[in-house]
C-alpha positions in Angstrom: 155.7 58.5 65.9 152.4 58.3 67.8 150.6 61.5 67.5 151.1 64.8 66.1 150.9 68.3 67.6 150.0 72.0 65.8 150.1 75.3 67.2 147.7 76.0 69.6 145.2 78.7 69.2 146.1 78.8 65.3 142.9 78.9 62.5 145.9 78.2 60.2 148.0 75.5 62.0 144.7 73.6 62.6 143.3 74.1 59.4 146.8 72.7 58.0 146.6 69.9 60.3 143.4 68.7 58.9 144.3 69.5 55.4 147.7 67.1 56.2 145.6 64.4 57.7 143.1 64.6 55.0 145.9 64.0 52.2 147.9 61.7 54.2 145.6 59.3 56.3 146.9 56.3 55.9 150.2 57.9 58.0 147.8 58.9 60.7 147.0 55.1 60.7 150.6 54.3 61.4 150.4 56.7 64.4 147.4 54.9 65.9 149.1 51.7 65.9 152.2 53.2 67.1 150.5 54.9 70.1 148.3 51.4 70.3 151.6 49.8 70.6 153.3 52.2 73.0 150.3 52.1 75.8 149.8 48.6 75.7 153.7 48.2 76.2 153.8 51.0 79.0 150.7 50.6 80.4 149.9 47.0 80.5 149.3 45.2 84.0 153.1 43.6 83.8 154.5 47.2 83.3 152.1 48.7 86.1 152.9 45.8 88.4 156.7 45.8 87.8 156.8 49.7 88.5 154.5 49.4 91.7 157.1 46.8 92.9 159.8 48.9 92.3 158.4 51.5 94.2 157.8 49.1 97.0 161.3 48.0 97.5 163.0 51.7 97.2 160.6 52.1 100.3 161.4 49.0 102.0 165.2 49.7 101.5 164.8 53.1 102.7 163.3 51.6 106.0 166.1 49.4 106.6 
C-alpha cells in the first residue's frame, strides 16, 4: 500500500524492481501518497500526544 519490498542481495530482484518502477511509475506515486497519509495520521502531534497520555495514565494506574 505504501511501499514495496524486494529480496535482499538479489541483483535480479533489484533490476526487476527498477524496471517495474519505470513501467508503473503512477503506481509508485499512489504509494507515496499512501505513505505520506499514514505518516501524518500515525505520527502527527495529536497522535504522539495521545500515545504519551496513554502511557502516563497507565503508569499512574499502576502506582495507585
